[in-house]
BAMIKE-614889 format. One line per 5 residues: number of its first residue (from 0); for each residue x negated, y, z negated of N, C-alpha, C. Coordinates in Angstrom, 1 decimal, padded with zeros to 4 digits. Layout:
BAMIKE-614889
NUM = X Y Z X Y Z X Y Z; ...
This chain:
BAMIKE-614889
0 = -074.1 -044.8 -014.3 -072.7 -044.5 -014.5 -072.6 -043.1 -015.1; -072.1 -042.2 -014.3 -071.9 -040.8 -014.8 -070.5 -040.5 -015.1; -069.6 -041.5 -015.1 -068.2 -041.2 -015.3 -067.6 -042.2 -016.3; -066.9 -041.7 -017.3 -066.3 -042.5 -018.3 -064.8 -042.1 -018.4; -064.0 -043.1 -018.5 -062.5 -042.9 -018.5 -061.8 -043.9 -019.3
5 = -060.6 -043.5 -019.8 -059.7 -044.4 -020.6 -058.3 -044.1 -020.2; -057.5 -045.1 -020.1 -056.1 -044.9 -019.9 -055.3 -045.6 -021.0; -054.3 -044.9 -021.5 -053.5 -045.4 -022.6 -052.0 -045.1 -022.4; -051.2 -046.1 -022.7 -049.8 -045.9 -022.6 -049.2 -045.5 -024.0; -048.4 -044.5 -024.0 -047.9 -043.9 -025.3 -046.3 -043.9 -025.2
10 = -045.7 -044.5 -026.2 -044.2 -044.6 -026.2 -043.6 -043.3 -026.7; -043.9 -042.2 -025.9 -043.3 -040.9 -026.2 -043.1 -040.2 -024.9; -042.2 -039.3 -024.8 -041.9 -038.6 -023.6 -043.1 -037.7 -023.1; -043.3 -037.6 -021.8 -044.5 -036.9 -021.3 -044.6 -035.4 -021.8; -043.4 -034.8 -022.0 -043.5 -033.4 -022.5 -044.0 -033.3 -023.9
15 = -043.6 -034.3 -024.7 -044.1 -034.4 -026.1 -045.6 -034.6 -026.1; -046.1 -035.6 -025.3 -047.5 -035.9 -025.3 -048.3 -034.7 -024.8; -047.7 -034.0 -023.7 -048.4 -032.8 -023.2 -048.5 -031.7 -024.2; -047.5 -031.5 -025.0 -047.5 -030.5 -026.0 -048.6 -030.7 -027.1; -048.8 -032.0 -027.4 -050.0 -032.3 -028.3 -051.3 -032.1 -027.6
20 = -051.4 -032.5 -026.4 -052.7 -032.4 -025.7 -053.0 -030.9 -025.4; -052.0 -030.2 -025.0 -052.3 -028.8 -024.6 -052.5 -027.8 -025.8; -052.2 -028.3 -027.0 -052.4 -027.5 -028.2 -053.8 -027.7 -028.7; -054.8 -027.3 -027.9 -056.2 -027.7 -028.1 -056.7 -027.3 -029.5; -056.2 -026.2 -030.0 -056.8 -025.7 -031.3 -056.4 -026.7 -032.4
25 = -055.5 -027.6 -032.2 -055.1 -028.5 -033.3 -055.7 -029.9 -033.1; -056.6 -030.1 -032.1 -057.2 -031.4 -031.9 -057.9 -031.9 -033.1; -058.6 -031.1 -033.9 -059.3 -031.6 -035.1 -058.3 -032.3 -036.1; -057.1 -032.0 -036.0 -056.1 -032.6 -036.9 -055.8 -034.1 -036.5; -056.1 -034.5 -035.2 -055.7 -035.8 -034.8 -056.8 -036.6 -034.1
30 = -058.0 -036.0 -033.9 -059.1 -036.8 -033.4 -060.4 -036.5 -034.2; -061.1 -037.5 -034.7 -062.4 -037.2 -035.4 -063.5 -036.9 -034.4; -063.2 -036.9 -033.1 -064.2 -036.6 -032.1 -064.4 -035.1 -032.0; -063.5 -034.3 -032.6 -063.6 -032.9 -032.6 -063.5 -032.4 -034.0; -064.5 -031.7 -034.5 -064.5 -031.2 -035.8 -063.9 -029.7 -035.9
35 = -064.1 -029.0 -034.9 -063.7 -027.6 -034.9 -063.5 -027.1 -033.4; -062.5 -026.3 -033.2 -062.3 -025.8 -031.8 -061.7 -024.4 -032.0; -062.2 -023.5 -031.2 -061.7 -022.1 -031.3 -061.5 -021.6 -029.9; -060.3 -021.1 -029.6 -060.0 -020.4 -028.4 -060.7 -019.1 -028.3; -061.3 -018.8 -027.2 -062.0 -017.6 -027.0 -061.2 -016.5 -026.2
40 = -060.0 -017.0 -025.8 -059.1 -016.1 -025.0 -057.7 -016.2 -025.6; -056.9 -015.1 -025.4 -055.5 -015.1 -025.9 -054.6 -015.6 -024.9; -053.4 -015.9 -025.3 -052.3 -016.3 -024.4 -052.2 -017.8 -024.2; -051.3 -018.1 -023.3 -051.1 -019.5 -022.9 -052.3 -020.2 -022.3; -052.4 -021.5 -022.4 -053.5 -022.2 -021.7 -053.3 -021.9 -020.2
45 = -054.4 -021.6 -019.6 -054.4 -021.2 -018.2 -055.8 -021.4 -017.6; -055.9 -021.4 -016.2 -057.2 -021.5 -015.6 -058.0 -020.3 -016.1; -059.2 -020.5 -016.5 -060.1 -019.5 -017.0 -060.1 -019.5 -018.6; -059.2 -020.1 -019.2 -059.2 -020.2 -020.7 -060.5 -020.8 -021.1; -061.1 -020.3 -022.2 -062.4 -020.8 -022.7 -062.2 -021.2 -024.2
50 = -062.8 -022.3 -024.6 -062.8 -022.7 -026.0 -064.2 -023.1 -026.4; -064.5 -022.9 -027.6 -065.8 -023.4 -028.2 -065.4 -024.7 -029.0; -066.0 -025.8 -028.6 -065.8 -027.1 -029.2 -067.0 -027.5 -030.0; -066.7 -028.0 -031.3 -067.8 -028.6 -032.1 -067.4 -030.1 -032.2; -068.4 -030.9 -031.9 -068.2 -032.3 -032.0 -069.3 -033.0 -032.7
55 = -069.1 -034.0 -033.5 -070.1 -034.7 -034.2 -071.2 -035.2 -033.2; -072.4 -035.0 -033.6 -073.6 -035.5 -032.8 -073.8 -034.8 -031.5; -073.1 -033.7 -031.3 -073.3 -032.9 -030.1 -073.4 -031.4 -030.5; -074.1 -030.7 -029.6 -074.2 -029.2 -029.8 -072.9 -028.6 -029.5; -072.5 -027.5 -030.2 -071.3 -026.8 -029.8 -071.4 -026.4 -028.3
60 = -070.2 -026.4 -027.7 -070.2 -026.1 -026.3 -069.0 -025.3 -025.9; -069.1 -024.4 -025.0 -068.0 -023.6 -024.5 -067.5 -024.3 -023.2; -066.2 -024.7 -023.3 -065.5 -025.3 -022.2 -064.6 -024.3 -021.5; -064.5 -024.3 -020.2 -063.6 -023.4 -019.4 -062.7 -024.2 -018.6; -061.4 -023.9 -018.7 -060.4 -024.6 -017.8 -060.5 -024.2 -016.4
65 = -060.7 -025.1 -015.5 -060.8 -024.8 -014.1 -059.6 -025.3 -013.2; -058.8 -026.2 -013.8 -057.6 -026.7 -013.1 -056.5 -026.9 -014.2; -055.3 -026.5 -013.8 -054.2 -026.7 -014.8 -052.9 -027.0 -014.0; -052.3 -028.1 -014.2 -051.0 -028.4 -013.7 -050.1 -028.5 -014.9; -049.4 -027.4 -015.2 -048.6 -027.3 -016.5 -047.7 -028.6 -016.7
70 = -047.9 -029.2 -017.9 -047.1 -030.3 -018.2 -047.6 -031.6 -017.7; -048.7 -031.6 -017.0 -049.3 -032.8 -016.4 -050.8 -033.0 -016.6; -051.6 -032.0 -016.4 -053.0 -032.3 -016.5 -053.8 -031.0 -016.6; -055.0 -031.0 -017.2 -055.9 -029.9 -017.1 -057.3 -030.5 -017.0; -058.2 -029.7 -016.4 -059.6 -030.0 -016.3 -060.4 -028.9 -016.8
75 = -061.4 -029.2 -017.7 -062.3 -028.1 -018.1 -063.8 -028.6 -017.9; -064.7 -027.6 -017.9 -066.1 -027.9 -017.6 -066.9 -027.1 -018.6; -068.1 -027.7 -018.8 -069.2 -027.0 -019.6 -070.5 -027.4 -019.0; -071.5 -026.7 -019.3 -072.8 -027.1 -018.7 -073.9 -026.2 -019.1; -075.1 -026.7 -018.9 -076.3 -026.0 -019.2 -077.3 -026.3 -018.0
80 = -078.5 -026.2 -018.3 -079.6 -026.4 -017.3 -079.6 -027.9 -016.9; -079.3 -028.1 -015.6 -079.5 -029.5 -015.1 -078.3 -030.4 -015.3; -077.3 -030.0 -016.0 -076.2 -031.0 -016.1 -074.9 -030.2 -016.4; -073.8 -030.7 -015.8 -072.5 -030.1 -016.0 -071.5 -031.2 -016.4; -070.7 -031.0 -017.4 -069.7 -032.0 -017.8 -068.4 -031.5 -017.4
85 = -067.6 -032.5 -016.8 -066.2 -032.2 -016.4 -065.3 -033.2 -017.1; -064.4 -032.6 -017.9 -063.4 -033.5 -018.6 -062.0 -033.3 -018.1; -061.3 -034.4 -017.8 -060.0 -034.3 -017.3 -059.0 -035.0 -018.3; -057.8 -034.4 -018.4 -056.8 -034.8 -019.4 -055.5 -034.9 -018.6; -054.9 -036.0 -018.4 -053.7 -036.1 -017.6 -052.6 -036.9 -018.3
90 = -051.4 -036.5 -018.1 -050.2 -037.2 -018.7 -049.2 -037.4 -017.5; -048.7 -038.6 -017.4 -047.6 -038.9 -016.4 -046.6 -039.8 -017.0; -045.4 -039.7 -016.5 -044.3 -040.6 -016.9 -044.7 -042.0 -016.6; -044.3 -042.9 -017.5 -044.6 -044.3 -017.3 -043.6 -045.2 -018.1; -042.9 -046.0 -017.4 -041.9 -046.9 -018.1 -041.2 -046.2 -019.2
95 = -041.4 -046.6 -020.5 -040.7 -046.0 -021.6 -041.5 -045.0 -022.3; -042.2 -044.2 -021.6 -043.0 -043.2 -022.2 -044.0 -042.5 -021.3; -045.2 -042.5 -021.6 -046.3 -041.7 -020.9 -047.5 -042.6 -020.7; -048.2 -042.3 -019.6 -049.5 -042.9 -019.4 -050.5 -041.7 -019.4; -051.5 -041.8 -020.2 -052.5 -040.8 -020.4 -053.8 -041.3 -019.8
100 = -054.5 -040.4 -019.1 -055.8 -040.7 -018.6 -056.8 -039.6 -019.1; -057.8 -040.0 -019.8 -058.8 -039.1 -020.3 -060.1 -039.5 -019.7; -060.9 -038.5 -019.2 -062.2 -038.8 -018.6 -063.2 -037.7 -018.8; -064.4 -038.1 -018.6 -065.5 -037.1 -018.6 -066.6 -037.7 -017.6; -067.1 -036.7 -016.8 -068.1 -037.1 -015.9 -069.2 -036.0 -015.9
105 = -070.4 -036.5 -015.5 -071.5 -035.6 -015.5 -072.1 -035.4 -014.1; -072.4 -034.2 -013.8 -073.0 -033.8 -012.5 -074.3 -033.0 -012.7; -075.2 -033.1 -011.7 -076.4 -032.3 -011.8 -077.6 -033.2 -011.9; -078.8 -032.5 -011.9 -080.1 -033.2 -011.9 -080.3 -034.1 -013.1; -079.8 -033.7 -014.2 -080.0 -034.5 -015.4 -078.7 -035.4 -015.8
110 = -077.8 -035.5 -014.9 -076.5 -036.2 -015.1 -076.8 -037.6 -015.5; -077.6 -038.3 -014.8 -077.8 -039.8 -015.1 -078.5 -040.0 -016.4; -079.4 -039.1 -016.7 -080.1 -039.2 -018.0 -079.1 -038.9 -019.2; -078.4 -037.8 -019.1 -077.4 -037.5 -020.1 -076.3 -038.6 -020.2; -075.9 -039.1 -019.1 -074.9 -040.2 -019.2 -075.4 -041.4 -019.9
115 = -076.6 -041.8 -019.6 -077.2 -042.9 -020.3 -077.4 -042.7 -021.8; -077.9 -041.5 -022.1 -078.1 -041.2 -023.5 -076.8 -041.1 -024.4; -075.7 -040.7 -023.7 -074.5 -040.5 -024.4 -073.4 -041.5 -024.1; -073.8 -042.6 -023.4 -072.8 -043.6 -022.9 -071.9 -044.1 -024.1; -072.5 -044.6 -025.1 -071.7 -045.2 -026.2 -070.9 -044.1 -026.9
120 = -071.4 -042.9 -027.1 -070.7 -041.8 -027.7 -069.5 -041.4 -026.9; -069.7 -041.3 -025.6 -068.6 -040.9 -024.7 -067.5 -041.9 -024.7; -067.8 -043.2 -024.7 -066.8 -044.2 -024.8 -066.0 -044.1 -026.1; -066.8 -044.0 -027.2 -066.2 -043.9 -028.5 -065.3 -042.7 -028.6; -065.7 -041.6 -028.2 -064.9 -040.3 -028.3 -063.6 -040.5 -027.5
125 = -063.7 -041.0 -026.3 -062.5 -041.2 -025.5 -061.5 -042.2 -026.2; -062.0 -043.2 -026.8 -061.2 -044.1 -027.5 -060.5 -043.4 -028.7; -061.3 -042.6 -029.5 -060.7 -041.9 -030.6 -059.7 -040.9 -030.1; -059.9 -040.2 -029.0 -059.0 -039.2 -028.6 -057.7 -039.9 -028.1; -057.8 -041.0 -027.4 -056.6 -041.7 -026.9 -055.8 -042.2 -028.1
130 = -056.5 -042.8 -029.1 -055.8 -043.3 -030.2 -055.1 -042.2 -031.1; -055.8 -041.1 -031.2 -055.3 -040.0 -032.0 -054.2 -039.3 -031.3; -054.3 -039.2 -030.0 -053.2 -038.6 -029.2 -051.9 -039.4 -029.3; -052.1 -040.7 -029.2 -051.0 -041.6 -029.3 -050.3 -041.5 -030.7; -051.1 -041.5 -031.8 -050.6 -041.5 -033.1 -049.9 -040.1 -033.4
135 = -050.4 -039.0 -032.9 -049.8 -037.7 -033.1 -048.5 -037.6 -032.3; -048.5 -038.1 -031.1 -047.4 -038.0 -030.2 -046.2 -038.8 -030.7; -046.4 -039.9 -031.3 -045.3 -040.8 -031.8 -044.9 -040.5 -033.2; -045.7 -039.6 -033.9 -045.4 -039.3 -035.3 -044.1 -038.6 -035.5; -043.1 -039.1 -036.3 -041.9 -038.3 -036.5 -042.1 -037.0 -037.3
140 = -043.2 -036.9 -038.0 -043.5 -035.7 -038.8 -044.0 -034.6 -038.0; -044.6 -034.9 -036.9 -045.3 -033.8 -036.1 -044.3 -033.0 -035.4; -044.5 -031.7 -035.5 -043.7 -030.7 -034.7 -044.6 -029.7 -034.1; -044.4 -029.4 -032.9 -045.3 -028.4 -032.2 -045.0 -027.0 -032.8; -046.1 -026.4 -033.1 -046.0 -025.0 -033.8 -045.6 -024.0 -032.7
């Protein structure tokens, strides 16, 4: 299994959820799966944007956005020798709020091994990210900077 995914319904408007998700530098404020994140490029989130992400139990990695549908989803990738990770983040309208899908998949010669070694961690981090995104999106105190 080289693909991990979670779907969560959030009782907040898609534009609000998107603003939380797209403000990547603030992720450490709402998910313990990211301890530090730094944009390596200036300007709005766009294809080609790079970020350095520090996560517990993982080496720091530079992720690069390869797809972006403003207000709806983005995909970024990172990789090294023998494995590439592709993470997708999507928001869509759903009943009284939003449906979010977060996923990560691994490709390459070492994809199966990396997937097996990080299976529990990947599942846990996706759960933490979905829960944190939900909590931040519905918080009346949160305001997008």
